[in-house]
Each structure stands twice: as C-alpha cells, then as structure tokens.
mmCIF file as Biopython writes it, N, C-alpha, C and O atoms, coordinates in Angstrom:
data_model
#
loop_
_atom_site.group_PDB
_atom_site.id
_atom_site.type_symbol
_atom_site.label_atom_id
_atom_site.label_alt_id
_atom_site.label_comp_id
_atom_site.label_asym_id
_atom_site.label_entity_id
_atom_site.label_seq_id
_atom_site.pdbx_PDB_ins_code
_atom_site.Cartn_x
_atom_site.Cartn_y
_atom_site.Cartn_z
_atom_site.occupancy
_atom_site.B_iso_or_equiv
_atom_site.auth_seq_id
_atom_site.auth_asym_id
_atom_site.pdbx_PDB_model_num
ATOM 1   N N  . UNK A ? 1  ? 19.677 31.744 86.717 1.0 0.0 1  A 1 
ATOM 2   C CA . UNK A ? 1  ? 19.939 33.513 86.292 1.0 0.0 1  A 1 
ATOM 3   C C  . UNK A ? 1  ? 20.383 33.622 85.256 1.0 0.0 1  A 1 
ATOM 4   O O  . UNK A ? 1  ? 21.246 32.843 84.851 1.0 0.0 1  A 1 
ATOM 5   N N  . UNK A ? 2  ? 19.875 34.709 84.475 1.0 0.0 2  A 1 
ATOM 6   C CA . UNK A ? 2  ? 19.675 35.090 83.083 1.0 0.0 2  A 1 
ATOM 7   C C  . UNK A ? 2  ? 21.343 35.664 82.547 1.0 0.0 2  A 1 
ATOM 8   O O  . UNK A ? 2  ? 22.343 35.808 83.250 1.0 0.0 2  A 1 
ATOM 9   N N  . UNK A ? 3  ? 21.184 35.897 81.137 1.0 0.0 3  A 1 
ATOM 10  C CA . UNK A ? 3  ? 22.808 36.113 81.009 1.0 0.0 3  A 1 
ATOM 11  C C  . UNK A ? 3  ? 22.799 37.388 81.568 1.0 0.0 3  A 1 
ATOM 12  O O  . UNK A ? 3  ? 23.593 37.559 82.492 1.0 0.0 3  A 1 
ATOM 13  N N  . UNK A ? 4  ? 22.058 38.377 81.218 1.0 0.0 4  A 1 
ATOM 14  C CA . UNK A ? 4  ? 22.063 40.147 81.969 1.0 0.0 4  A 1 
ATOM 15  C C  . UNK A ? 4  ? 22.224 40.303 83.078 1.0 0.0 4  A 1 
ATOM 16  O O  . UNK A ? 4  ? 22.688 41.342 83.548 1.0 0.0 4  A 1 
ATOM 17  N N  . UNK A ? 5  ? 21.871 39.292 83.751 1.0 0.0 5  A 1 
ATOM 18  C CA . UNK A ? 5  ? 22.537 39.182 85.608 1.0 0.0 5  A 1 
ATOM 19  C C  . UNK A ? 5  ? 23.820 38.507 85.429 1.0 0.0 5  A 1 
ATOM 20  O O  . UNK A ? 5  ? 24.528 38.531 86.435 1.0 0.0 5  A 1 
ATOM 21  N N  . UNK A ? 6  ? 24.264 37.957 84.488 1.0 0.0 6  A 1 
ATOM 22  C CA . UNK A ? 6  ? 25.077 37.616 85.131 1.0 0.0 6  A 1 
ATOM 23  C C  . UNK A ? 6  ? 25.908 38.759 84.196 1.0 0.0 6  A 1 
ATOM 24  O O  . UNK A ? 6  ? 24.728 38.999 83.939 1.0 0.0 6  A 1 
ATOM 25  N N  . UNK A ? 7  ? 26.489 39.413 83.666 1.0 0.0 7  A 1 
ATOM 26  C CA . UNK A ? 7  ? 26.732 39.812 82.935 1.0 0.0 7  A 1 
ATOM 27  C C  . UNK A ? 7  ? 27.109 41.697 83.745 1.0 0.0 7  A 1 
ATOM 28  O O  . UNK A ? 7  ? 28.195 42.273 83.808 1.0 0.0 7  A 1 
ATOM 29  N N  . UNK A ? 8  ? 25.704 42.190 84.241 1.0 0.0 8  A 1 
ATOM 30  C CA . UNK A ? 8  ? 26.223 42.839 85.418 1.0 0.0 8  A 1 
ATOM 31  C C  . UNK A ? 8  ? 26.515 43.024 86.397 1.0 0.0 8  A 1 
ATOM 32  O O  . UNK A ? 8  ? 26.667 44.079 87.013 1.0 0.0 8  A 1 
ATOM 33  N N  . UNK A ? 9  ? 26.720 41.239 86.876 1.0 0.0 9  A 1 
ATOM 34  C CA . UNK A ? 9  ? 27.397 41.553 88.224 1.0 0.0 9  A 1 
ATOM 35  C C  . UNK A ? 9  ? 29.085 40.949 88.141 1.0 0.0 9  A 1 
ATOM 36  O O  . UNK A ? 9  ? 29.947 40.920 89.019 1.0 0.0 9  A 1 
ATOM 37  N N  . UNK A ? 10 ? 29.127 40.438 86.510 1.0 0.0 10 A 1 
ATOM 38  C CA . UNK A ? 10 ? 30.687 40.401 86.534 1.0 0.0 10 A 1 
ATOM 39  C C  . UNK A ? 10 ? 31.142 41.490 85.881 1.0 0.0 10 A 1 
ATOM 40  O O  . UNK A ? 10 ? 32.229 41.260 85.349 1.0 0.0 10 A 1 
ATOM 41  N N  . UNK A ? 11 ? 30.548 43.104 85.630 1.0 0.0 11 A 1 
ATOM 42  C CA . UNK A ? 11 ? 30.692 44.368 85.275 1.0 0.0 11 A 1 
ATOM 43  C C  . UNK A ? 11 ? 31.174 44.627 86.617 1.0 0.0 11 A 1 
ATOM 44  O O  . UNK A ? 11 ? 32.307 44.514 87.085 1.0 0.0 11 A 1 
ATOM 45  N N  . UNK A ? 12 ? 29.869 45.070 87.238 1.0 0.0 12 A 1 
ATOM 46  C CA . UNK A ? 12 ? 30.441 45.029 88.649 1.0 0.0 12 A 1 
ATOM 47  C C  . UNK A ? 12 ? 31.657 44.988 89.393 1.0 0.0 12 A 1 
ATOM 48  O O  . UNK A ? 12 ? 32.547 45.812 89.607 1.0 0.0 12 A 1 
ATOM 49  N N  . UNK A ? 13 ? 31.401 43.498 89.814 1.0 0.0 13 A 1 
ATOM 50  C CA . UNK A ? 13 ? 32.685 42.702 90.001 1.0 0.0 13 A 1 
ATOM 51  C C  . UNK A ? 13 ? 34.319 43.726 89.409 1.0 0.0 13 A 1 
ATOM 52  O O  . UNK A ? 13 ? 35.020 44.599 89.921 1.0 0.0 13 A 1 
ATOM 53  N N  . UNK A ? 14 ? 34.310 43.102 88.321 1.0 0.0 14 A 1 
ATOM 54  C CA . UNK A ? 14 ? 35.573 44.342 87.661 1.0 0.0 14 A 1 
ATOM 55  C C  . UNK A ? 14 ? 36.010 45.431 87.801 1.0 0.0 14 A 1 
ATOM 56  O O  . UNK A ? 14 ? 37.156 45.853 87.957 1.0 0.0 14 A 1 
ATOM 57  N N  . UNK A ? 15 ? 34.158 46.326 87.685 1.0 0.0 15 A 1 
ATOM 58  C CA . UNK A ? 15 ? 34.846 47.370 88.075 1.0 0.0 15 A 1 
ATOM 59  C C  . UNK A ? 15 ? 35.223 47.449 89.850 1.0 0.0 15 A 1 
ATOM 60  O O  . UNK A ? 15 ? 36.409 47.729 90.025 1.0 0.0 15 A 1 
ATOM 61  N N  . UNK A ? 16 ? 34.775 47.338 90.585 1.0 0.0 16 A 1 
ATOM 62  C CA . UNK A ? 16 ? 34.679 47.021 91.720 1.0 0.0 16 A 1 
ATOM 63  C C  . UNK A ? 16 ? 36.800 46.900 91.953 1.0 0.0 16 A 1 
ATOM 64  O O  . UNK A ? 16 ? 37.658 47.629 92.450 1.0 0.0 16 A 1 
ATOM 65  N N  . UNK A ? 17 ? 36.781 45.518 91.232 1.0 0.0 17 A 1 
ATOM 66  C CA . UNK A ? 17 ? 38.954 45.084 91.367 1.0 0.0 17 A 1 
ATOM 67  C C  . UNK A ? 17 ? 39.668 46.380 91.215 1.0 0.0 17 A 1 
ATOM 68  O O  . UNK A ? 17 ? 40.464 46.794 92.058 1.0 0.0 17 A 1 
ATOM 69  N N  . UNK A ? 18 ? 39.275 47.199 89.789 1.0 0.0 18 A 1 
ATOM 70  C CA . UNK A ? 18 ? 39.955 48.676 89.147 1.0 0.0 18 A 1 
ATOM 71  C C  . UNK A ? 18 ? 39.563 49.532 89.533 1.0 0.0 18 A 1 
ATOM 72  O O  . UNK A ? 18 ? 39.846 50.587 88.966 1.0 0.0 18 A 1 
ATOM 73  N N  . UNK A ? 19 ? 38.726 49.547 90.672 1.0 0.0 19 A 1 
ATOM 74  C CA . UNK A ? 19 ? 38.761 51.182 91.481 1.0 0.0 19 A 1 
ATOM 75  C C  . UNK A ? 19 ? 38.771 50.900 92.393 1.0 0.0 19 A 1 
ATOM 76  O O  . UNK A ? 19 ? 38.341 51.930 92.911 1.0 0.0 19 A 1 
ATOM 77  N N  . UNK A ? 20 ? 39.039 49.802 93.705 1.0 0.0 20 A 1 
ATOM 78  C CA . UNK A ? 20 ? 39.670 50.168 95.181 1.0 0.0 20 A 1 
ATOM 79  C C  . UNK A ? 20 ? 41.191 50.205 94.940 1.0 0.0 20 A 1 
ATOM 80  O O  . UNK A ? 20 ? 42.058 50.354 95.801 1.0 0.0 20 A 1 
ATOM 81  N N  . UNK A ? 21 ? 41.307 50.095 94.031 1.0 0.0 21 A 1 
ATOM 82  C CA . UNK A ? 21 ? 43.527 50.197 93.972 1.0 0.0 21 A 1 
ATOM 83  C C  . UNK A ? 21 ? 43.167 51.841 93.335 1.0 0.0 21 A 1 
ATOM 84  O O  . UNK A ? 21 ? 43.730 52.809 93.844 1.0 0.0 21 A 1 
ATOM 85  N N  . UNK A ? 22 ? 42.539 51.951 92.602 1.0 0.0 22 A 1 
ATOM 86  C CA . UNK A ? 22 ? 42.524 53.165 91.691 1.0 0.0 22 A 1 
ATOM 87  C C  . UNK A ? 22 ? 42.438 54.661 93.368 1.0 0.0 22 A 1 
ATOM 88  O O  . UNK A ? 22 ? 43.130 55.557 93.851 1.0 0.0 22 A 1 
ATOM 89  N N  . UNK A ? 23 ? 41.598 54.236 93.497 1.0 0.0 23 A 1 
ATOM 90  C CA . UNK A ? 23 ? 41.064 55.227 94.586 1.0 0.0 23 A 1 
ATOM 91  C C  . UNK A ? 23 ? 42.198 55.277 96.398 1.0 0.0 23 A 1 
ATOM 92  O O  . UNK A ? 23 ? 42.409 56.022 97.356 1.0 0.0 23 A 1 
ATOM 93  N N  . UNK A ? 24 ? 42.447 54.409 96.051 1.0 0.0 24 A 1 
ATOM 94  C CA . UNK A ? 24 ? 43.542 54.429 97.308 1.0 0.0 24 A 1 
ATOM 95  C C  . UNK A ? 24 ? 44.597 55.259 96.593 1.0 0.0 24 A 1 
ATOM 96  O O  . UNK A ? 24 ? 44.939 56.282 97.186 1.0 0.0 24 A 1 
ATOM 97  N N  . UNK A ? 25 ? 45.273 54.956 95.221 1.0 0.0 25 A 1 
ATOM 98  C CA . UNK A ? 25 ? 46.337 55.654 94.879 1.0 0.0 25 A 1 
ATOM 99  C C  . UNK A ? 25 ? 46.126 57.118 94.872 1.0 0.0 25 A 1 
ATOM 100 O O  . UNK A ? 25 ? 46.954 57.948 95.248 1.0 0.0 25 A 1 
ATOM 101 N N  . UNK A ? 26 ? 44.994 57.349 94.430 1.0 0.0 26 A 1 
ATOM 102 C CA . UNK A ? 26 ? 44.021 59.730 94.157 1.0 0.0 26 A 1 
ATOM 103 C C  . UNK A ? 26 ? 44.645 59.493 95.473 1.0 0.0 26 A 1 
ATOM 104 O O  . UNK A ? 26 ? 45.609 60.255 95.549 1.0 0.0 26 A 1 
ATOM 105 N N  . UNK A ? 27 ? 44.537 58.804 96.513 1.0 0.0 27 A 1 
ATOM 106 C CA . UNK A ? 27 ? 43.846 59.110 98.654 1.0 0.0 27 A 1 
ATOM 107 C C  . UNK A ? 27 ? 45.911 59.494 97.861 1.0 0.0 27 A 1 
ATOM 108 O O  . UNK A ? 27 ? 46.352 60.256 97.001 1.0 0.0 27 A 1 
ATOM 109 N N  . UNK A ? 28 ? 46.180 59.046 98.264 1.0 0.0 28 A 1 
ATOM 110 C CA . UNK A ? 28 ? 47.952 59.457 98.204 1.0 0.0 28 A 1 
ATOM 111 C C  . UNK A ? 28 ? 48.402 60.521 97.685 1.0 0.0 28 A 1 
ATOM 112 O O  . UNK A ? 28 ? 49.603 60.705 97.883 1.0 0.0 28 A 1 
ATOM 113 N N  . UNK A ? 29 ? 47.770 61.423 96.986 1.0 0.0 29 A 1 
ATOM 114 C CA . UNK A ? 29 ? 48.422 62.008 95.951 1.0 0.0 29 A 1 
ATOM 115 C C  . UNK A ? 29 ? 47.510 63.858 96.713 1.0 0.0 29 A 1 
ATOM 116 O O  . UNK A ? 29 ? 46.612 63.926 97.553 1.0 0.0 29 A 1 
ATOM 117 N N  . UNK A ? 30 ? 48.171 64.949 96.036 1.0 0.0 30 A 1 
ATOM 118 C CA . UNK A ? 30 ? 47.720 66.188 96.734 1.0 0.0 30 A 1 
ATOM 119 C C  . UNK A ? 30 ? 46.857 67.085 96.383 1.0 0.0 30 A 1 
ATOM 120 O O  . UNK A ? 30 ? 46.195 66.247 95.770 1.0 0.0 30 A 1 
ATOM 121 N N  . UNK A ? 31 ? 46.192 68.164 96.200 1.0 0.0 31 A 1 
ATOM 122 C CA . UNK A ? 31 ? 46.315 68.696 94.414 1.0 0.0 31 A 1 
ATOM 123 C C  . UNK A ? 31 ? 46.968 69.383 93.934 1.0 0.0 31 A 1 
ATOM 124 O O  . UNK A ? 31 ? 46.848 69.770 92.771 1.0 0.0 31 A 1 
ATOM 125 N N  . UNK A ? 32 ? 47.937 69.746 94.817 1.0 0.0 32 A 1 
ATOM 126 C CA . UNK A ? 32 ? 49.333 69.946 93.229 1.0 0.0 32 A 1 
ATOM 127 C C  . UNK A ? 32 ? 49.283 68.788 92.835 1.0 0.0 32 A 1 
ATOM 128 O O  . UNK A ? 32 ? 48.685 68.842 91.761 1.0 0.0 32 A 1 
ATOM 129 N N  . UNK A ? 33 ? 49.604 67.549 93.098 1.0 0.0 33 A 1 
ATOM 130 C CA . UNK A ? 33 ? 50.092 66.455 92.097 1.0 0.0 33 A 1 
ATOM 131 C C  . UNK A ? 33 ? 49.133 66.291 90.543 1.0 0.0 33 A 1 
ATOM 132 O O  . UNK A ? 33 ? 49.409 66.106 89.358 1.0 0.0 33 A 1 
ATOM 133 N N  . UNK A ? 34 ? 47.951 66.473 91.317 1.0 0.0 34 A 1 
ATOM 134 C CA . UNK A ? 34 ? 46.624 66.196 90.286 1.0 0.0 34 A 1 
ATOM 135 C C  . UNK A ? 34 ? 46.955 67.299 88.815 1.0 0.0 34 A 1 
ATOM 136 O O  . UNK A ? 34 ? 46.677 66.995 87.655 1.0 0.0 34 A 1 
ATOM 137 N N  . UNK A ? 35 ? 47.487 68.361 89.183 1.0 0.0 35 A 1 
ATOM 138 C CA . UNK A ? 35 ? 48.335 69.999 88.179 1.0 0.0 35 A 1 
ATOM 139 C C  . UNK A ? 35 ? 49.226 69.910 87.978 1.0 0.0 35 A 1 
ATOM 140 O O  . UNK A ? 35 ? 49.740 70.860 87.388 1.0 0.0 35 A 1 
ATOM 141 N N  . UNK A ? 36 ? 49.932 68.928 88.249 1.0 0.0 36 A 1 
ATOM 142 C CA . UNK A ? 36 ? 51.673 68.988 87.892 1.0 0.0 36 A 1 
ATOM 143 C C  . UNK A ? 36 ? 52.227 69.258 86.286 1.0 0.0 36 A 1 
ATOM 144 O O  . UNK A ? 36 ? 51.496 68.420 85.760 1.0 0.0 36 A 1 
ATOM 145 N N  . UNK A ? 37 ? 52.761 69.657 85.496 1.0 0.0 37 A 1 
ATOM 146 C CA . UNK A ? 37 ? 52.798 69.879 84.899 1.0 0.0 37 A 1 
ATOM 147 C C  . UNK A ? 37 ? 54.326 70.255 84.318 1.0 0.0 37 A 1 
ATOM 148 O O  . UNK A ? 37 ? 54.946 71.281 84.597 1.0 0.0 37 A 1 
ATOM 149 N N  . UNK A ? 38 ? 54.787 69.151 83.424 1.0 0.0 38 A 1 
ATOM 150 C CA . UNK A ? 38 ? 56.334 69.105 83.458 1.0 0.0 38 A 1 
ATOM 151 C C  . UNK A ? 38 ? 57.352 70.268 82.552 1.0 0.0 38 A 1 
ATOM 152 O O  . UNK A ? 38 ? 57.079 70.352 81.354 1.0 0.0 38 A 1 
ATOM 153 N N  . UNK A ? 39 ? 58.084 70.832 82.887 1.0 0.0 39 A 1 
ATOM 154 C CA . UNK A ? 39 ? 58.659 72.070 82.700 1.0 0.0 39 A 1 
ATOM 155 C C  . UNK A ? 39 ? 58.697 71.624 81.448 1.0 0.0 39 A 1 
ATOM 156 O O  . UNK A ? 39 ? 58.825 70.408 81.303 1.0 0.0 39 A 1 
ATOM 157 N N  . UNK A ? 40 ? 58.577 72.637 80.043 1.0 0.0 40 A 1 
ATOM 158 C CA . UNK A ? 40 ? 58.100 72.655 79.042 1.0 0.0 40 A 1 
ATOM 159 C C  . UNK A ? 40 ? 60.077 72.353 78.061 1.0 0.0 40 A 1 
ATOM 160 O O  . UNK A ? 40 ? 60.010 72.142 76.850 1.0 0.0 40 A 1 
ATOM 161 N N  . UNK A ? 41 ? 61.295 72.372 78.609 1.0 0.0 41 A 1 
ATOM 162 C CA . UNK A ? 41 ? 62.687 72.243 78.242 1.0 0.0 41 A 1 
ATOM 163 C C  . UNK A ? 41 ? 62.803 70.422 78.687 1.0 0.0 41 A 1 
ATOM 164 O O  . UNK A ? 41 ? 63.549 69.604 78.149 1.0 0.0 41 A 1 
ATOM 165 N N  . UNK A ? 42 ? 62.044 70.225 79.555 1.0 0.0 42 A 1 
ATOM 166 C CA . UNK A ? 42 ? 63.010 68.797 79.509 1.0 0.0 42 A 1 
ATOM 167 C C  . UNK A ? 42 ? 62.085 68.006 78.129 1.0 0.0 42 A 1 
ATOM 168 O O  . UNK A ? 42 ? 62.442 67.083 77.396 1.0 0.0 42 A 1 
ATOM 169 N N  . UNK A ? 43 ? 60.531 68.952 78.155 1.0 0.0 43 A 1 
ATOM 170 C CA . UNK A ? 43 ? 59.789 67.942 76.591 1.0 0.0 43 A 1 
ATOM 171 C C  . UNK A ? 43 ? 60.922 68.364 75.008 1.0 0.0 43 A 1 
ATOM 172 O O  . UNK A ? 43 ? 60.695 69.351 74.308 1.0 0.0 43 A 1 
ATOM 173 N N  . UNK A ? 44 ? 62.037 67.412 74.747 1.0 0.0 44 A 1 
ATOM 174 C CA . UNK A ? 44 ? 62.305 67.287 73.588 1.0 0.0 44 A 1 
ATOM 175 C C  . UNK A ? 44 ? 61.459 68.445 72.452 1.0 0.0 44 A 1 
ATOM 176 O O  . UNK A ? 44 ? 60.867 67.572 71.818 1.0 0.0 44 A 1 
ATOM 177 N N  . UNK A ? 45 ? 61.232 69.107 72.115 1.0 0.0 45 A 1 
ATOM 178 C CA . UNK A ? 45 ? 60.561 69.892 70.911 1.0 0.0 45 A 1 
ATOM 179 C C  . UNK A ? 45 ? 60.797 68.225 69.276 1.0 0.0 45 A 1 
ATOM 180 O O  . UNK A ? 45 ? 61.801 67.542 69.074 1.0 0.0 45 A 1 
ATOM 181 N N  . UNK A ? 46 ? 59.819 68.190 68.734 1.0 0.0 46 A 1 
ATOM 182 C CA . UNK A ? 46 ? 59.126 67.557 67.730 1.0 0.0 46 A 1 
ATOM 183 C C  . UNK A ? 46 ? 60.079 68.346 66.128 1.0 0.0 46 A 1 
ATOM 184 O O  . UNK A ? 46 ? 59.744 68.022 64.989 1.0 0.0 46 A 1 
#
C-alpha cells in the first residue's frame, strides 16, 4: 500500500469517527435550536 492510499484511508476513518456522533447530536435538535440567540441582556457589555 502506498503512502497516499494509507493517508486517505486514515483521513476517511478519522472523519467518520467524528461525523457519526455529530450527526446523532444534530439529529436531536429542533430547527428552533439551530436559530437560538441568547437574550442580549444576559451578555455583559465590554
């Protein structure tokens, strides 16, 4: 196996490793959760 093939397989494995839990988390959120904006009064002014 050459270096390029090994690298590509490694990257695919790592992306899949992080993508699967992310998909599960986003699957639990509603559309409203994606557009959440905190109340401006909660954020202290700098």
